[in-house]
C-alpha positions as CSV (number, residue, x, y, z in Angstrom):
1,M,21.5,86.2,75.7
2,C,22.3,83.9,78.6
3,H,18.9,84.6,80.2
4,E,17.2,83.9,76.9
5,S,18.5,80.3,76.9
6,Q,17.7,79.6,80.5
7,P,20.8,77.5,81.3
8,G,20.7,74.8,83.9
9,A,23.6,73.2,85.8
10,I,24.3,69.9,87.6
11,E,27.3,69.2,89.7
12,L,28.3,65.8,91.0
13,E,30.8,66.1,93.8
14,E,32.5,63.0,95.2
15,T,32.2,63.1,99.0
16,G,33.4,59.6,99.9
17,P,33.7,56.0,98.6
18,A,30.8,55.5,96.1
19,R,29.1,58.7,97.4
20,Y,28.3,61.9,95.5
21,K,26.6,65.1,96.4
22,I,24.4,66.1,93.5
23,T,23.3,69.7,93.0
24,W,20.8,70.2,90.2
25,R,20.0,73.9,89.4
26,A,16.9,74.0,87.3
27,P,16.1,77.5,86.0
28,I,12.8,79.1,86.3
29,Y,11.4,78.8,82.8
30,Y,9.2,81.7,81.7
31,G,7.9,82.2,85.2
32,K,7.3,78.5,86.0
33,P,9.4,75.6,87.2
34,H,11.5,74.1,84.4
35,P,9.9,71.2,82.5
36,A,13.1,69.1,82.5
37,R,13.6,66.6,85.3
38,L,16.7,65.0,86.5
39,E,16.8,61.2,86.0
40,L,19.7,59.4,87.6
41,P,20.8,55.8,86.9
42,E,18.4,53.4,88.5
43,E,21.1,51.7,90.6
44,W,22.0,55.0,92.3
45,K,20.3,55.2,95.7
46,T,19.5,58.4,97.5
47,I,20.9,58.7,101.0
48,G,18.9,60.8,103.5
49,Q,16.3,63.4,102.5
50,P,16.8,65.4,99.3
51,T,16.3,69.2,99.7
52,E,14.8,71.8,97.4
53,R,15.2,75.5,97.5
54,R,13.5,78.0,95.3
55,R,15.4,81.2,94.4
56,S,14.4,84.1,92.2
57,N,15.9,82.6,89.0
58,D,16.0,78.8,89.7
59,I,15.2,75.9,92.0
60,V,18.1,74.1,93.5
61,F,17.8,70.4,94.3
62,V,20.4,68.7,96.4
63,R,20.8,65.1,97.3
64,T,23.5,62.6,98.2
65,V,23.6,59.3,96.4
66,N,25.4,56.0,96.8
67,I,26.5,55.0,93.2
68,G,27.5,51.5,94.1
69,E,30.7,49.7,93.3
70,E,30.6,50.2,89.5
71,G,31.6,53.9,89.7
72,I,30.2,56.7,87.5
73,D,32.2,56.2,84.3
74,G,29.9,55.3,81.4
75,K,26.8,56.0,83.4
76,I,24.0,58.2,81.8
77,I,22.1,61.0,83.5
78,R,19.0,62.1,81.7
79,F,16.9,65.2,81.5
80,P,13.4,64.2,80.4
81,G,11.5,67.3,79.1
82,L,14.7,69.1,78.1
83,E,13.9,68.4,74.4
84,S,10.9,70.7,74.6
85,T,12.9,73.7,75.7
86,I,15.8,76.0,74.6
87,T,17.8,75.1,77.7
88,D,21.4,73.7,77.8
89,V,22.5,72.0,81.0
90,F,26.1,72.3,82.1
91,V,27.3,69.0,83.7
92,R,30.4,68.9,86.0
93,V,31.8,66.0,87.9
94,N,34.4,66.7,90.7
95,R,36.2,63.7,92.0
96,A,37.9,63.4,95.3
97,D,41.3,63.0,93.6
98,G,40.9,66.5,92.0
99,S,40.0,65.2,88.5
100,Q,37.0,66.7,86.7
101,M,34.9,66.2,83.7
102,T,32.5,68.6,82.1
103,T,30.0,68.2,79.3
104,V,26.8,69.9,78.1
105,A,23.3,68.3,77.7
106,R,21.2,70.0,75.0
107,P,17.6,69.8,73.9
108,T,18.8,67.8,70.9
109,K,20.7,65.4,73.3
110,P,18.9,65.5,76.7
111,W,21.4,63.3,78.5
112,A,25.0,63.2,79.5
113,E,27.4,60.2,79.6
114,L,29.8,60.5,82.6
115,R,33.4,59.6,81.9
116,G,36.9,59.9,83.3
117,E,39.0,62.9,83.1
118,R,40.2,64.0,79.7
119,P,42.1,67.0,78.2
120,W,40.2,70.3,77.8
121,H,40.7,70.2,74.0
122,E,38.8,66.9,73.8
123,T,35.8,68.4,75.6
124,S,36.1,71.6,73.4
125,R,36.1,69.5,70.3
126,Q,33.0,67.6,71.4
127,L,31.1,70.7,72.2
128,T,32.1,72.4,68.9
129,F,31.0,69.3,67.0
130,A,27.6,69.1,68.9
131,R,26.9,72.8,68.1
132,M,27.4,72.0,64.4
133,M,24.8,69.2,64.5
């Protein structure tokens, strides 16, 4: 069942002040690159050269960004093209202080709002409610 849904994943890992390493794993979708793209907030600036590595089941895109002084809370990352698929995208933010946040972007909501750490039961409630929609 997992392979039927072609799940994707993005991880944002804080590597320094205002810097995050972003790893976007886009599944191979019915033999082709996935139609969804990753769209980061406009003010985030890529540092250095992004990389791309094709594997048997996915393409892994890695880049480092400077997010500026505003931080990531409340920022929106989008996945244009996700709405035309059956793919869910698991989103995880790992901060240098050890706090984390997770959420899921879905074809019915092809974006994720990044926020501060919160208890697991709040995330679970949000995911359960989103599935009912």
